[in-house]
N, C-alpha and C positions, 0 to 999 in steps of 0.2 A: 261412461267413464271419462274423467277429466284427463288433461294432458300429463299430470304427474302420475296418475294411475296407469296410464298407457306406458309411460317410461318404466315404471316398476315392473309391469307385466312382461315387457320385453326382456328385462334382465332375468326375471324368474324363468321365462321360457328357455333362456340360454343356459340355465342351470347353475349360474354363479351367484355370489352374494349380491345383495342390493347395495349399489354403490352411491355415495353422496359426495359432493364436493361442497365444502363449507368455507367461505371466506371468513377467517376468524384468527384471533390471537396475533395481532400485528406487533404490538409492544405496549408497554405501560404508558399511560398518559404522562406528559412531561410536567404536569401540574402537581406539585407535592401536596396540595390541599385536597386532591381527589384520590390519590393512591398512597400506599405505604412505601413504595420504592420502585425500582425498575425491574425487579425479578418477579416471577410467578408466585402467587400466594394461594390462600384458601379459595379465592374466587375461581382461579383456574382449575384447582382440584375439583371443586364442586361441578364446574362445567364439564370437565372430562368424565367424571363419574356419571353425570346425567346423560351425556352422549353415548357412553358405553352401555348404559342401561337400555337405551333405545335399541341399540344393536342386538342386545341380548333378548329383548322382547320380540324383535323380528325373528330371531333364531328359534324361539319357542313355537312360532307359527310356520317357519320356513327354514329348514335345516341349515342351508348355507349362511343364513344370518345376514347381517348388514356390515358395511365397512364405510368409514368416513375418512375422506382425505381433507384435512384442513389446509387451506391455501392462504398462507400468511403474506399479506401485502405490506407488512410493516417496512421492509427494506425498500419498497418501491417509492414510498412518499415520506419517509421519516425525515428527510432533510427539509421538506416543505412544512412540517409541523413542529420542528424543533426538537426532535429526538436524536440523540447521538447514535452513530453506527455501533459503537461498542455496547450501548445499552440494548440495541436490537439483537446483537449477537448473544449477549448474556441472557436475554429473555428467551431466545430460541433454544439455547443450550439448556436452560432451566426447564423449559417445557418437555424436552426429550428426557431429562433426568426424572421429571415428575411422572411421565408415562411409564418409565422403567420401574420406578418405585411402586406405582399403583398396579403394575402387572397388567396393563391394558394393551391388548393386541388388536383391537378392532379399529383403532384410530392411527392414521399416518400423518406426520407433519411434513409439510412441503412449502418451499418458498423460493425466492429469487436466487439464493445461494446454490440451489440445486439446478437452476437453469443455466447459470454461467459460472461454474466452478473455476477458480483460478484468476478471475478478474477482480480488480479492486471494487469496492462497494460503489464508488462514483461511476466506474465504467459499466458495472452491472446495470445501473439505472439508465445510463445514457444509451447503452445497447438495446435494452428493452424498449425504451421509448422510440428509438430510431426504427426498430424492426416492427413494433406492434402498437405503438402509442397513438393517441389522438392529440391533435394540436389544441392548445387553449382556445384558439380562434374558433375551431369547430365546436368545442364545448360551449362557448359563449352563444353560438348560433342555435345550438340545441336547447340551451336554457331559455332563450328568448321564445322558443316554440311552446314552452310549458311542459306539462306532463311529468313523466318520471325523471327526466333530466333536471327540471327545475326543482322537484322535490329533493333529489339527491344533493343538488347544489346547496339548497337551503339547509339541509341537515348537516352537511359538511361545514358550512359557515357557522352554524350554531355550535358544533363540536369544537371548532377552532377557537371560537370566542370563549367558550367555557374553559378550554385549556389555557388560554392566554390571560384570562381575567383572574389575576392573582392579587393577593393583598399587598405585595411588594411592588406591584406594577406602577410605573411613573407615567404611563401613557394614558391619555384621555380615552373615554369610552368611544367617542366618535372616531378618533384616529385608529383605535383598536378594531372597530367594526370595519372600517375601510380596508385595513390591512388583511383582515380575515376574509372579506369578500374577494379581494384580489387573490389570495393564496388558495381559496376554495376552487377557483378555476383550474389551478395547477394540480391540486389533489384529485379533482374530478377527472382530469385527463389521465392521471396515473392509475386510478382505482380499477378500471375495467381492462387493463392491459395484460395482467399476469396470466390470466386463463388463455389468452391468445398465444402465449409462448408454448403451450402444451396442447396442441390440437387433438392428440389421442386421448387426453384426459377429459377435455371439455370442449364444447363448441357453443356458438351463439344461439343455436336452436334448442339447446337443452332446457327443459322446463325448470323454472325457478319458483321457489316458494319460501316464505319466511320460516325461520327455525328459532325457537327459544332455547338456547344452549344452557341457560341458567334455571330451567324449570319455571317455577313461579316467582323467582326473585327478579327484581327490576335491575336494569343496568347491565353492563357487560364487564367481564373480569378485567379488561384492560383499562377501564375508565372509572372504576368504582371499587369499594371495599365491601365485602359482605358483612352484614350486621352480626354482632355476636349473639349467640343463642343464650338468652337469659331466662329461659323457661324452667330450668332445673335449679 
C-alpha cells in the first residue's frame, strides 16, 4: 500500500470521513484575455460539481464519505501577481454563494481571512510570512538545488508571464521575463506558508498527490474559461 493509501486507511480506521486538503480557487487571473472577469463562473461550478461527485463516490463505498477543505492562497500572494484585494474578497464571497446555490455540503472553503480575522489584508500577509514564511533567499537556494523547488519556480514564472503578457502591454518580452522571474521567488516563498498556519489541519508529512478538479478539462477555473458545449 502506498503512502496515500495508508493515510486513507488511517482515517477509515478512525471511522470518520476521508478528508482532503486542496490548494485551489485563489482568485481569477488578472489577465482579461484569459478570463471573463474577477468572479467565479461556470469553470468554478464544474470544478465544484466534480469534487462533490468524488466525495459521493467515496460515500457509495464507505458510508462517512469524503470531505474536501479547499485552502485558498489567493490572499497570500495576490499583491505579488497584480490582483486587487477587493477582487479576492469578491471571488471568495462568490465561491461561498456558489456552494450554497449548488447545495454542496462536502466542500469547505478556507483561507487567510479565517486565520487572521480582524487584520487588514496587508497585515494578514505580513503576519503570516513573519510567523510561517520562507525568505526569498532560502527559496533561491532551494531552486538552485533543482528538484521540486525548481519545477515549482519554473511553473510560477510561466504563469506570471502568461498573466502579464497582454496585448496592451508596453513592456518588452525580455523585461517582462526578468520581472516575472524576480516575482516568482516571492510567490514561491508565499505558496507553502498557509498550511503551516493550521497545524491541526495539515502538516508537512501529509502525503500529497495531484488532483484534477476539472475532470477531463484542461486548465484551472481561475486561469481559463471552459469551452461552450456546441454538441447540441
